[in-house]
C-alpha positions, -999 to 999 in steps of 0.1 A, spaced: -348 331 -250 -329 299 -257 -308 286 -228 -288 254 -230 -266 237 -205 -237 217 -217 -216 192 -196 -178 193 -195 -157 163 -203 -151 140 -172 -115 152 -169 -128 187 -161 -158 179 -139 -140 187 -107 -131 221 -120 -161 231 -142 -197 228 -130 -212 233 -165 -210 253 -197 -240 273 -209 -252 291 -240 -278 318 -243 -293 330 -276 -318 359 -274 -334 380 -302 -333 417 -299 -355 429 -271 -381 456 -279 -363 480 -255 -328 478 -238 -328 449 -213 -311 453 -180 -305 425 -156 -285 418 -125 -258 391 -125 -259 380 -88 -227 367 -72 -228 329 -64 -193 320 -52 -181 309 -86 -159 325 -112 -173 326 -148 -161 332 -183 -184 348 -208 -177 347 -245 -197 368 -270 -206 353 -303 -230 381 -313 -235 417 -306 -218 426 -272 -238 442 -245 -226 463 -216 -216 455 -181 -212 478 -151 -213 477 -113 -241 496 -97 -232 533 -100 -200 525 -120 -189 531 -156 -201 508 -183 -177 483 -201 -183 461 -231 -196 427 -219 -177 405 -243 -150 378 -238 -145 385 -201 -132 366 -171 -153 374 -140 -135 362 -108 -153 352 -77 -165 383 -58 -191 399 -37 -202 426 -61 -231 422 -85 -230 433 -121 -257 450 -141 -257 438 -177 -275 456 -205 -284 443 -239 -299 461 -268 -295 440 -299 -297 402 -304 -274 383 -281 -254 351 -283 -232 342 -253 -214 310 -244 -199 307 -209 -181 285 -183 -194 281 -148 -165 269 -126 -166 251 -93 -158 274 -64 -121 265 -67 -120 256 -104 -109 289 -119 -80 294 -94 -68 259 -101 -67 264 -139 -57 301 -138 -36 306 -107 -23 339 -120 -57 353 -130 -66 387 -115 -91 393 -88 -110 418 -109 -129 414 -142 -105 413 -172 -106 406 -209 -97 370 -215 -71 378 -242 -53 402 -218 -49 377 -189 -53 342 -204 -43 344 -240 -61 334 -272 -98 329 -271 -116 296 -280 -125 294 -317 -158 311 -320 -171 293 -352 -165 260 -332 -182 274 -302 -213 282 -323 -214 246 -335 -204 226 -304 -197 247 -273 -188 218 -250 -163 203 -273 -145 236 -281 -144 246 -244 -130 212 -234 -103 217 -260 -95 252 -249 -94 244 -212 -71 214 -218 -43 238 -224 -46 251 -189 -48 218 -171 -19 211 -148 3 180 -155 -15 163 -126 -51 173 -124 -59 178 -87 -90 162 -72 -115 185 -55 -98 199 -24 -114 179 4 -117 208 29 -131 232 3 -155 206 -11 -168 197 23 -171 234 34 -188 247 3 -212 217 1 -223 223 37 -228 261 30 -244 257 -4 -269 231 9 -284 256 35 -266 289 39 -292 300 64 -282 273 88 -245 279 87 -228 298 115 -193 309 103 -178 307 138 -189 270 141 -175 259 107 -139 252 118 -151 228 146 -176 212 123 -149 205 97 -122 196 123 -98 224 113 -85 256 128 -101 290 119 -68 301 104 -66 269 82 -101 274 70 -95 311 62 -63 305 43 -79 276 23 -108 297 13 -87 327 4 -62 307 -16 -87 284 -33 -118 306 -39 -106 342 -33 -132 349 -6 -131 344 32 -154 318 47 -176 347 61 -178 363 26 -187 330 10 -215 324 35 -228 360 30 -228 356 -8 -246 323 -7 -271 336 19 -278 366 -3 -281 343 -33 -307 322 -16 -327 354 -8 -325 367 -43 -335 333 -57 -366 334 -35 -375 369 -48 -370 359 -84 -389 326 -80 -420 346 -69 -427 337 -33 -463 328 -39 -476 353 -13 -450 344 13 -443 376 33 -409 391 27 -402 388 64 -406 350 62 -384 348 31 -358 368 51 -359 344 80 -357 314 58 -327 328 41 -308 332 74 -313 369 81 -323 381 115 -353 401 103 -367 419 73 -348 452 78 -316 432 81 -324 414 48 -333 446 31 -301 463 42 -279 434 31 -298 433 -2 -292 469 -9 -256 466 1 -250 438 -24 -271 452 -53 -275 489 -47 -313 487 -52 -344 477 -32 -359 443 -33 -389 456 -52 -368 472 -79 -348 440 -83 -378 417 -85 -399 439 -108 -373 455 -130 -340 436 -131 -351 401 -139 -340 386 -172 -310 369 -189 -288 372 -158 -310 346 -140 -299 321 -166 -264 333 -171 -255 333 -134 -261 298 -122 -289 280 -140 -296 244 -132 
């Protein structure tokens, strides 16, 4: 697998964390992997043979040229032939700043945002073409990173295990209602949901990294869960599968596509 990370132009760095591209030859058998929520919306553009995407237990949809908003549900992606994807990883508030009318559910880009970037140009220079395409969505005055959201997400992302949702408003010197409205408006999740997503992300990252013999119960505590059964229940709730099945079967291109680097 060839994974590359591409940096956005400076004018977009407060809205886009990075661009990425993945090129993979055809696997010997259909490859399935889990795209784990990470508190960021993404855009995935297909330059090769499209795969399939579905929620656990849900119907399959073509995984090509799709806008995936911030959410709490993981997606299973499946690829049979050779793949070539280019994508955009937004900051937690970036997608809603650029696309204030975008839906809260996955949608085809052409249906909700308009014409796609030029795919021949994407194949040659992804960053340049994505910069050009996103320029059309920039507001007349590009907002700086929202101070409250930036401070809150930085605190949570740094160590989600250590964050108590009830203590966040006081730590950020705002009311609970202000924090809630700011998260819902800017990210699409409540503060509690965002903490849960990032805590779950830390847990799955530890599983995928191979814990080097560290007991699962210790991984659970380090990720902020009360105990191993709590971690296991939360994991199944988020992914619809056991930790063993996820670690042993559902590793693959989603690790790179979700939030690499």
